[in-house]
Steps between C-alpha positions, in 0.01 A plus 500: 500500500786416262368339182758234416315202351331403173194276489514287186180336375590197285172383351585179315311240302444254784555709812501851640808604694604803698862580586656781697845620394728718708730772371779241445275305262461216751172314546385554857165327462307289251150353502331290233152368434384279214168554326272292281557412136185442296509258206158484338597376153805353329764772487284755685648656815317747724537656847270692731619865507342552842692204640820641350429834671410335830813282511722793405360724773520216753870434443577872506340537840666180624852603397462839671367336816754215511804722445386747761562782254262791523316597183628852575852375422413389145624757250325357198313208347615318188272268303618223270257261342421208276468669162235483226241356743186699426243646739196704403291649777207732560648834600195587712474179704863386476379149416656305213264428211678165446785302651853608420613329179854383574798549270520121456144478364467383140128560442565761233729277291250478215462877487878538488528242223245694295704818544814317386324342204383847397861619486485725808817376674716785369229758575507408868874433529601831342289693747518295821817291463289192575395198302130421471428255778230425763770573760443876480215708641340633181303193391408428862336844520327436169370166630353652818334784311351252256396225741390665825146634495494879502880537503531665159220747569656592835838543334362735240324696774821530703359296789770233516878504521773270373825429673776250537551393862715800590220732389240299692709523818581871463134583438396315815789625716415859410130452560417527131678834458780384268461298180852456363763255384868536420677475164621144560151363564339707223747354252364150573141566397541488117322838500790733583722657236852464639635764260249781557448394865124529461203265485472431127173637364521292182528176695223602740268578212584174323429296816195697609645598838386842632798710607316633808539167682881516481724629781734796485858390426772636730870459582601187694656712776343805660187601687193318366247547775438479872401174665194592707532522877240230569724222369812535717399770747701769323521629146800362307623617161497252211826582321596197292333264253627249246398169348666213679759415235607857436518547876733200524719648226528818707555301820790314336654841423487432125530870432738471202425408142556125449437397861286182526298341778284188527226464759381151592149563623169341406624568148854566387587848376820620339560869437789683341544874549528656152533860615307795363427337162255214443641192322265307272546124523528267204493197727169500681590735785305800622603863505377661817555794734720419798406805708439872496747693712604866510263584214660244268412143411737205481421218257558126525482179299300229670442131459229333704471140616139439600564213743814492714456481878136407436633165381633429850168606649334249262730224628392589853128566462386288207740205481579510874859387432645752746388676816708815461687665216821502702530120500538486121870587523600193698267274301654621172848437636405147610505379138784551249268619223135491387532151349407651164183673623414848373209715613364783287268696734279652228192497724370823346701496178860610445632856509823630348642403260222260389183700570278195453182529707389156379805321644430283804706338773703191418690240700709298256780245509330284762627147549426236764800628695365856533383599847380809683854620569569513126177693442588749774851549361360535146265770627789707635698446181200613293519839671863532389433387142223757457738769623757383247248535215424861589863601554599356163238725337616800702859447392395468135312833519773701670823318424596516867436291808696534819465349846145410595364642827230290661233542765163363607417210729647220287833681470571380853517142365873436458447197274289707262747788496795270427308319225398839361863608480597166345231503233570864412875459506510833686535621856182556700505761775258492793486804729518468875144632519287312244197721574585700189138560396391648831834677542482659153175679571627586848795672333263680260278607790803604704628716216149639459474613861866601545610215729777428248647773283630319189544168320868515593402491867276201426784316321713526812223333702458190279851366454529145646442188286568128439636391161434164331764402241421247223674162535316280245703400193382620160395161360278426799351848485413467131345156556278640776390793283423280199282278718312806625439626146356162399270505802375851417422397142260238632310748717440762227158544336355227723169674565431620146146441380 
C-alpha cells in the first residue's frame, strides 16, 4: 500500500495531540486529549508520565480510526514535545520512579541561586548556551536523584533512565529498545555541550549525574527506531523528533539566518535562526540548537515567556471569567481599552529577559470602573507585551529583526495579533496553517523517511498567510509600553525570602 501520510505526535504541556498530514502538508485529522496537572506546593508543577503516555497513544489510535486511514499508509512518525520536562524511570519495569517534573516547575530555584552566587553562570552558559534556571532539566534530575528513595543507587547501577518527553515516548513506542533524544531536546537539559555536541562530562561530574542514565543524541530527521506492531497493528518507522519550539521554527520554514517565529502556546516562545554558528546573548536570551539535519546542526537564539496561553486557561478554570478561549476576542473588542489595568502573569516567575524566579503574578491599575472585560483584554495584551520584551532583547543581540511569524492556538485571535503588531510597530504574519509545531516535526519525519525530498519542496507547501499591519500611533504605543514596564517592576522579587 502506498505510504503517503505522516503521523505527528504533539505532546504538549496540557494536552496530547495526534495529527495526520498528507503529502501536501494538509492536516487530514487531529485528535486531542487533556491530562492532569499536579500542583503540590507553591511553584511546583508535576505530571503523571503514564497518563501522558496513555493520552498520547489514545489520540494516535483515535486519529487513525476517525480518518479511516490505514496504519499501513503512514510513512513515518514524528514526535514533538514539551521540552525540559523530566522523566526518570526504571528500565526493567518501565515505571517512573517519580512524577514528571514539568518545565514550569520552580522547586530547584534555591539550588540555581546557589550556583549563581558561586559564580557558575558563565561555566554553564559557555558550554550549554543556557542560563542557570529551574526551567531546564539538569537540576530536576539532581532533585529526583537526591529526594527519591533508592534513585541515586539505581542510577549509579544503570537501572534507571532519564529522558525528556520525546525520549519517554520513543522508549515506550519501541518497546524499550531505543533510548534516544535529538539535538534540539538535548540542548535544553543544561547538560549538553552545544559546541562539542556531546553530554558534558565536567557538568555531569559537578552535578553528580551518572552518564549511563542519559539517552543517545541523534539527528532530528532520520530513522530513530521502529514503533512496535502491537501499538497500531503494523510497525511504523519513527523518523522525526524535535522540541516543540524548534519544531515550530522548522514548520514556519524559518530555514534562513535571521528568520524569527513566535509560538503562543501554554508559554510563549520566540526563536531566531542564527545559522551554523551559535550567538551568545548579552540580553538574557538563550543559545540553543534548532535542529540536526543532514549531519549538521542549526543554532537559534531563544527567549521564553513562561505563561502565555496558560493565562487564558487561568481565566477560564480558576477565575471562571470565560467559558472558552475563543470568546476572549469579542470580549476584548467590546471595550476601547483596559481602563488602565495591566496583568503581569508571573505565576511561576518571569523568563527572558528578566529571569526572576521570585517574581509573582500582578494585577495592577485597578479602579472602581474596572470590570471583567478589562481584565480579559489586559490578559491578551500581557501576552503581546511579553513578546515585545523578548524581541527587543533579540534585536539588541543580533542587530536585526524582520517580520515576525506567529503560530500556536492564541495566534488565531485577531485582536491579539493586531495588538501585537501595534505594540511591536512591525508586521505580524500568520500562516494559513497555524499547526506549525506539529507540521514542523511532520516535515522532519517526512524528510527522514523520504516522503519529501528537500527543504525547498517543503517551502513550496507552506506559502499562504495573513498579515497584520501596525496602526497604533507612536505616542500611544510608547504610553502602553511604559505602563507595562511599571507593572513588571512591581511583580519582580515578590517571593524573595
